[in-house]
N, C-alpha and C positions, 0 to 999 in steps of 0.2 A: 552303759550301755557299750559292747565292744561289735566293730563294723569289721570285717576283711572285706577288703579294698583288692578288685583282682581286675589289670589291662596293662596292656603296653604294645614294644614293639615301633610305634609311629608315634608322633606326637597326638596325631589326632584320636587316641586310645588315652595316652596319659593324661594330656594337660584337662578334660573332662575327667578324669578321676580324680586328681588332685585338686580342683575347684569342690568338684563334690564330697569329696573328705575336708575341705576347707568350711566349706558350710556348715555340715554337721558337728566339726570343733566347734563352730561359734556360737552355733546351740545350744551344745553341748561342752563344756569345756572339759568336762569331767570324764569322757567319751573316750574309749581304749580305738585304737586306727590300724591296725596291720597290712599294710600292703605286700601282695604278694604276685613276683614278677619274675624275668629272665635273668640271668646273672649277667650278658653278655645287650643288653637291651638299655634304650635310654632311659628307661626306670628306675635302674638299678643308678643313675646318677643324680635322676629329677625328682624324684622322692625323697630319697634323704635330705636332698637340698632344700623340700618346703617343711621339712622337719617333722616328718611321718615316721614309722618303724616301717622296716624292709626283710621282709625273707625273699631271698631269690629258688626257683624250684627249673631246671631245663626242662625244656619243651622248645619245636621247632616242626616250621612247618613244612610239607611236603612239596618239591619243586616237580612242575609239570613236566619242564622243557627236559629230557632226555639223557644227559652228559655220563660220562666217568663220574666227574665230580659229584653233579646231582645224586648219581646213584650214589654214590658212597653216603652223600647227606640224608638222602632218603633213608640208610639201614640205619645212620643214628635216628630221624626222628623217630621208629618206628620202635626204636630203645627207648624209648625218652616215653612216649607214650605209651607202653606199656607197666611202665613203673611209675606214672603219671600218677595212677590211682592211690597206690599206697602211699607215694609224698605227697601226696594232696590231704592223702588223709593225715596225716601225720600231721599236719600241719595244724587242718582245723581241730583235731583233738586236743594238742597243746594249747591253743587260742582259743578255742572252745568261742565262738560268733555268734552272737545274737543276729547275725543277719552277714547276708553277705553278697555284694554289690560288683557287678562287671560293667566294662567300657570296651570292652573286644579285644583280639588279638589273641594269639596262637594259646597262650597260657591262662587264655580265661575260661577256655572252654574243658578241661579237666575239671578246674579246681569249685568250677561253682556247680558242674555236673555232681561232683562230690557232696557239694555243701547240701546240696536238696535231695540225697539218696539221705542223709546222716539226719534230714528233719531240719535243716536250717532255712529259714523263708529266703531267698533270693531273690533278686532285684536285678536288669540289664540295662544302659543305657546304650540307645544307637545313636551318634551323630550325627551321619548321612544321610541322606535320601533313600541311598540301597544297600541294605541292609548288609554287615559280611555275611560270611556263612557261621561265624562261629554265636553273634547273635538268631541267626537263624536257626541255629540247633540247641543254644540255649531255652529261643522261647516256648520250646516243650516243658520246661524243667525248675518255668520261675515264676514267680506270684504276678508279676508286672512286666511290662519291657515300657519304656520310657523313651518317647521318639522327639526329634528334635525337629523333623518336620510331617507334616500329616500325610505326604506325598509316599513316605515308609512303608505308612499302614497296609498298604494292597502288596506287599513285598514280604510279612510274614504270615507266618497261619493262622489263619480267620479266626481259630482257636484263642488265640491269645490275649487274656488282656493288657490291652494298653493305655497310656496316656500322653497325650502330646505335651509335651514341659521346655522345649526347644534347649537350646546345648548353653551350660552358667557359662555370662560373658564380663572378661577381669572389669572389675569394677571404676579402676582408672578410664577404661573405655568410657563409660557412660559421665564421665566427669568432664569430659571437655565440652566445650561448644564454638563452632567453627572460628567464630569473632575472637576468642580469647586463643585458639589456636593460631591465627594467620597473624596475630600481634607479638607474638611472643617466636613465632618464625620469620618474623619482621617477611610478612608478604602481604604484597600489592591486592591491586582487583582484576590481573590478567587471571586465567584460567590456572589453577595446578593441579598439573595431573601429578598422580602420585602410582609407581610401579615396581614390581618386588616379584621374585621366582621363590622365595623361602629361603632359609639360612644358609642354603649352599650352592643355590643361584639355579636358574632354568636356563639351559643355554640359547634352546629354541629363541626364549622371553631376552634374555640376550642381544642375540641377535639382532631380532627385529626390532628395539626398539633404537638403534646404533644410528638409523636414520634421521628420526623424529626427534636425539635428541641434537644428532648436528645441524639440521635445518633450526632446531630451537636457538642452539648456539649463535647463528650468523641473522636469526630475526625476530627473537622475544618473542614470538605471537605468545610461546608458553612460560610459565616457572613448572619446573618440572625436581620431582626428587623420587631419585631411582638407588633401589639397592640390588648390588648385581650381585649378592652370595657370597660363599667361600671361593666357588671356583669357577668365579666368574671377571678376574681382574681382567683375563685380557680385555676387557670393556676398555680398559684407560688409556692403552695402547695404542687401542683400534681407532678412538675418540683425539689420540694425540697424532696419527699419520692423517689422518683427516682433517688438520687444522684447528681442534677446537681445544684454546686454553680453556680447563674449568677454573682457573685463579680469575681469570677477565668476566668470566660470567655466572654472577651472582645469583641470575636464576635458574640456576642449575645448580643443585646439588646431586653427586654420583657417589653414592658409597658403597660400602660393602655392604654392611649392616642397619638396618632403621630401628635403632634401640629406642625411640622415645616414639613407637607406635601409634598407639594412642592420640599421642598429638597431631599427628603429620596425618594421617586417616582422618582426625574432625576438621582439618583446616582445608583439606582437597577438594575440589570439585567434580574430580573424575578416577575413580581408582583402575589401575588393570593389574592384575594377579592369579596366579592360578585358582583354584575352587575346594581350598581343604575346607571341611567343615564349620572350623574355628574362625576361620579367617570371614566366610562368609557371614556368619552369626555375627561378627564386629562391623560389620559394611552392613547390614540389617538396622543392626544396633544404633550407628549413628548415621542412617540413612543415607547412604551412597551412592550413587552410580558407577555404574562397573561397567568392563569390558573381558571376561573370565575367559583364562584358557585353563581348559582341564588338563590334568597330567595323564596320559595315556600310561602312566608307568605302576598303574595303583590296581587294588584287587576289585574284580568285576568291576572294573570303568566306574568307580563311585564318584568320582569327582566329578564326569560328565552329568551325570542324573542330579548332582548338588547345583550343578549350574543352572541345567534346565528348569528346574525348581524357583531360580529366582526370573530366568528368562520367561518363562511361560505366564509371571504375572509382571511381565514389561516392568520390572527392576534391574535386569542387565541383559547385555547382548555378548554374547558369545560368540569364541571362534575357534575352532576346534586344528589341535595342535598339527596335524598335517595337510590343512589349506592356509596354516598362515603364510605370510608374506610382511616384508618390513614395507611394501605400497597398501597392502589391503590394513596392516593393522594402522597407516599413518589416513589415510581412507575414514575409518570408522573414528578415530580420534577426533579428525578435523569435523566431522561431521556431528558429534556432541558435543564435542568443547564448544564450538560455536553456536549452538544453541540451547541457551537458556533456559527457553520454555522446555526442551526434551528433559534437560538432565533435572531440572527441577520438578519433571512428573517422575521420572524413573527413582529420583532418590526419595518421593511420598512413598511409591509402588514398594522401596526396597523396605522404609522404615515400616511400613504397614504391616511385613513380612515378621518385624523383629518380635520377637517373647523377653521382654526386659526382665520381669521375674521369675526367669527361669528356675533361680537356687531355690526360690521360696517352692515353688511347683515340687522341686527333685526331693526338696527337705517333707513336704505332707507327705507325697509317695514313701517316703521311706517312715515316717513316722507312720501313718497307717499300717503300714504293714508290717510293724514291728507289735501295735496295740493289736491287731487281728491276730496275731498268733501270740498274746498275752504274755511279751517280750518287753513293753514298754509304760 
């Protein structure tokens, strides 16, 4: 079996692609899997690290805001687009895949469109509640669209065949239970709040979290693990200027990156974060109540719709970034963290949204498609 994978630009496209490829490799150890991504994208580093073959193809998106620099970038994007068909055809001809699978991102479009024209079965996986432009366009060319959430169905072509598969959750996320995680972290019976804004950090979340951290340092009401990200180190100086000595506050753990996220998330009573698709799938798998602060700086505002899917099912509360203040955030935290019954109900609702057999569902779609075309 030869599988051509394509997807990139953001972790939300890359991580599902790697998870799907890993699922196929475990089921079919002899499968040959080749990724196509962009030269400068995150995938150029993450895919080889995951142990998969990788080939790059220059592709760029068009900039909507017209500045001199963006006009130049748009000319470059046109050049890449003109050449993308030939480049895709060359990669496909050389590799001769049995199936092509995409997870979104600019590079995914030309590669999968060309694969479909060359008679290769095509599948697409959409991790968000609001499908991206690439996935919407590819829906007309593929055998099936695999959706993370049912909400996405109404936003793609009515003629498109689809299956709700969920997002493939990391195996280590499912290995932890709350009691074990809290024991390993040395957490007591007080509510544990876990907050983060991604690996780079979200300034709005960091700034809004300061008052809560300062108060917790003084009254010890909550235990709190906060990941401030690469560009959020200012929070350490700000806490110090407000008289907070983190070394004397063992119930506060403020660090750049939460490297043991499966354990920390499992131990949490309340999670505060952005609403990227993969993070929400893990929150659902672990059954965690959440306050979601969608990033407004994403394509088609898809994080808002991801959050809305959980809010509508009573699994989370949402604060739109333009409305957030330290006072509002603290008020929401107090209302939730101090209400065990409410937390339990939100946790139950989140868990009810979880699709824990996503990998199995995706593998079934892949195998069914291959059999349908006589390629397995």
